[in-house]
N, C-alpha and C positions, 0 to 999 in steps of 0.2 A: 808752739807746736800747733799753733792754731793754724797759722796762717792765715793765708790771706783771708783770726777773728777775721782773718781776711787774710789784695785778695786776701785780709784780716787780716787780713792779718789778724783779724780777730780770731782764726783756727789754730792758728798756731796757738793757742794756749793749750791747746791740746793738741791749733789750729788746726787735723787738717785744720789748723785751728779752726776753720769753720766754713760751713757751707753758707753761702750767701742766701739771704732771704730772696724769694723769687722776684720781688719787685725791684731789687737793686739793679742799677745799670752798670756798675763798675765792678771792682774786685773786692775781695776781702781777705785780710790776713788770716793766714792760717790762724784764725781766731782760736787759739789754744785755750781760751778761757771760756768754757761754755757751761757753767753751772746754772742751776735754777735761779731765776731772779731773786735776789736776797732782799728781804724787807729793809735791812739796814741801808742798802744802796738807794732805795726809794726815798729815804729820808734825807739824802744829801741835798742841801739847799742849792738853789740855782741863783748864784750871786749876780747882782747887777742886771743891766738890760742886755738884750741880745747884741752880739758883736756886729758892728756895721758890716754889710756885705753878705750877711747870711739872711736869706728870705725867712719870713716869720714861720712859714710851714716847716722849713728845715730846722730852724732853731727849736721849734717844739718837738720835732722828731729826734733831736739830739739831747734832750734832757736825760739825766741818768735813768729815770723810770722808763722812758720810752725805749732807750737803747737796751736796757736790761731785758725788756720784754722780748726783744728780737732774739735773745739767746735760745729761745725755744725752737727756733728754726735752724739752729746750727747743727753741725755733724757730731759734736763731742759732748753732749750733755749727759751721756749714760753714766759713766763712773763718777763724774763730778757732782751729780745730785746727791750722792751718798757720802760726800766728804763732810767733815766737821764744819760748823758754821764759820769759824774764823777763816779757814781756807777758802770757803765759798765767797766770803766777803772780799778777800784779797783778789781772788781770781776774777770776780765780777768787776771789781774796780779797774783791773787791767783791761778786761774785755771792753768796758765802757770807753776807756781811753783809746784803745786800738780801733774800735768801731767809729768813734768820733773822728779820728784822723782819716779813716777810710771815707766817711761821709763827706768830709770837707774836700777830699781829693776827687770824689766821684759825683757829688750832687750839688755842691755850691756852684754859683755862677762861674763859668769857665774863667772869665777875666779876673775873678777875685780869689781863685783857689790858692795860688802861690802866696799871696799876701796873707790869707787866712791861716795857711799852714805855717808861715813864718811867725805869726802871732802865737800859734799853739806852741811852737818851739820856744818862743820867748817866755811863755807861761811856765813851761817845764823848767827852764833855766832859772826863772825867778823862784819857783818852788824850792829847788835845791839850794839856791843861794840863801833862802830864808832859814835854812837849817844851820847857817853859819859855816858853810863850806861844803862838805859831802860831795866833792867833785864838781861843784857848780863852776861854770865858766864865766858867768856874768853876775853883777851885783843886783840884788833884788831892789824893787821899788819900795816905797814906804809901805809897811804892813797895812792891809786894809781891815775892815771890820771882821771880827772873828779871827784875827791873827793871820789872815791870808795875805800874801804879797800882792800889792797892787802895781799898776803901771802908770807912769805919768801920762796924763791925757794932753790934748791940745790946750793952748792957753785959754783959760776961762772954762775949760771942760773938766768934769770929774775924772778921777783916775779910772782907767779901764780895769774891770774886774777879770780875773782869770776864767778860762773856760771851766764849766762845772766838772768836766771829765778830768781836768788836771787837779782841781781842788779835791776831788774824790780820791786822788792817789796819796794824799798826805799821810794818812795812817799806814797805808800799805808800804810805802817807801820807807818810812821810819821803822816800822816793826820788822820788816823783812830785809832791810839794809840793801835795797836794790840800787845799783848804780844808775846814773842818769843816761849813759850812752845808749842802752837798748831802746829807751823811749824816743830819743832823738833819731835813732836809725829808722824806727817805724815811720816817723814823720818824713824822713828823707826818701823813703821808698815811695810815699805818696807824691812827694815833689818830683821824683824821677818819672812817675807815671804821667805827669803833665807835659813832659818834653820827650819822652822815649816811648814809642808805640810798637817798635819791632826790635828783635834781638837776633843778631847775625849768627852767633855761635851759642852752644850750650854753656860755655864758660861765661859768656856775657849774661845769660839768664841766671846762672848760679850766683853771679855777683849781685844781681838784683835780689835774689832770695836771701842773701846774707843781710840785706837791709829789711826785707819785707816779712821774713819768716823766722830766721834763726834767733833774732832778739826775743821773740816770744818764748821760745823754749828756755832760754837762759833766764828770763824773768821767772818762769814757772819753777825752775830749780831754786832760785832765791826764795820764792814764796814758801817752799817746803823746807828751806834750810839745808838743801842738799847740793849746793853749787860747789863743784870742783872743776878744774881745767879739763880733766879727762871726761867727766860727765858732760861738760859743755860741748866738747868735740863730738861725742856720740849724739847729743841732742841736735846738733847742727845737721847731721845726716838725716835724722828723723824729720826735722822741720822742713828742710829743703824738699824731701820726698813728699811731705804733706802739701807743701805749696804747689809742687808740680801736679799732684793728684787733683787739686782743685782747678788748676789751670786746664788740665785735660778734660775734666768734667764740663768746663765752661767755655770751650773753644768757640761755639756759636755765639754765646752771649757776649764774650769779649770782642769778637769780630764786630758785632753790632755797635759796640762802644768804641770802635776804631782801634782796638788793640789786638795784636797777635803775639802770643807768648811762645808758640812753637818756634824753635830756632830755624832761621831761614835756611841755613846750610843743611839741616835735616830735611826740610821740605824739599830742597833741590835734589838731594840724594834719592828721595823717594818719588821724585817726579811730580810733586804737588805744587800748585800755585794758589794764590789767594782766592781765585774764582772757585777752586775746588772746595775751599772752606765755606763758601757762601751757598753751596748747593743744599737742597732740602734733605738729601741723604748722603752719607759718606760713600764715596766710590772705593774701589779696591785699593788704590794707591794711598788714599787717606787712611783707610783701615790698617794698612801695613805700617804706615807712619805712626798711628796711634798705638798699635801693638808694641812698636819699638819704644816709644816714649813711656808707656805704662810699665814696661819691663825695667826701664832705667829708674823710674820713680820707686818701683818695688824694691829694687836692689839697694837704693839709698836707705829706705826705711828699714830693710833687713840688716843693713850694716850698722845702723844706730840702735836697733831694737835691744841688743844686750844691755843697754842702759836700764831697762826694766829690772833685770836681775840684780842690779847693784842697789836697788831701793827696797824699802819695806813699808808696810802700812799704807797710809793714804797716798803718799808720793808714788808708790808702786802702782796702786789702782789708777791714779790719774794718768800717769805716763803710759800705762798699758792701754788705757782708754784712747789716748791719742794715737798710739800705734795701730790699735784696732780700727779706729775711724779711717785712717789712711788706707789700710789694707782692704777694708770693706768698700771704700770708694773705688779703688782700682779694680776690685773684683766686679763691681757694678758696671764699669766700663767694658770689661771683658765679656760679661754676660750680655751686654747690649751689642755684642759683635763689633765693638770699637766704632759704632756709629754715634758720634757725639754731635751730629748735625740734627737728626730727627728729634731727639729728646735729650734732656740733661740727665745722664745716668746718676741715680741716687741709691745708696744701699738701704735695705730695710733694717729696722731695729734688730730683728732677729739675727741677721748676719753679723751686725756689729757686736751684739752680745756674745755670739760664738767666738768671734775674733778676740774680744776682750778677755773671755775666760781662758782662751788658749795662751794669749800673751802673758797674762798674769801668772798662770800655772807654770809655764815654761821659762818665764823670766827673759823673754825675747820676742 
């Protein structure tokens, strides 16, 4: 529900699951996991040496402590800061993973991104294989120090240690019984970003959201022990809406990164071209297009929002926070007159709190 933690994919844990930090050049999953940085996460050891292909500065920026600190910039910290410590730990562990996948897909050297993302996927599969099954699809390497699965290195080289973001998932995956596929899907979304920069139809974009955003919501339901097929379906609506909300906030930023998430057929219907998106201010046709897209995202969030009413306690507060973050983000775009070129519309905390209280009380 984060989203694009990012485009987060990291918000979708609540993602929208998440608003990107302003210095990022890519996207972020609806980073649905946006609690306050947890002291427990700061103690996660950073095993081994940096993965080859990752610049030293980026490797430092990807340590659990550094990634956790970015959560303060996300859209969904409001309700999650009030959660019990165990939930905060689990959600932060997922956020660190989602954010790491995003950073590899956005900030690593372009020629190395697919290989680094493939290594991250191999680490996830090795983690699950080390449990003796649990849906793993590959055999783990020999366990490394501290019981962590290692990977065979080149002849004469030590085994490669897993990414810290994957090592940090061990307790969360075991205690919350989270299946492997949602984590793999988040990686696949980043892999898709390396080769797909335009989406012809809304259906194409929704398919991307099924990888980039919806897995976050499903992970969150597992964290709270509330996963059912019906709830997962409702969560998918919310998460796709959250992902779209972040895309619509970040049209100008995404264009600078070479990506357009607005469906090309929608742009054509409204008479918009790529040059219109590069203008310093949104013209009338772009504003009409954005009003249409905001309405569609809002409808998706509203369709899934009854999920809140099926939950109680901490789970209800967290999911209400995610719904609130998405609605507040869409309202910010509306308030800006749908001009997403001049500024990146961001909601104030007051507006998000109002939406949170309303969603929690009404159960939708």
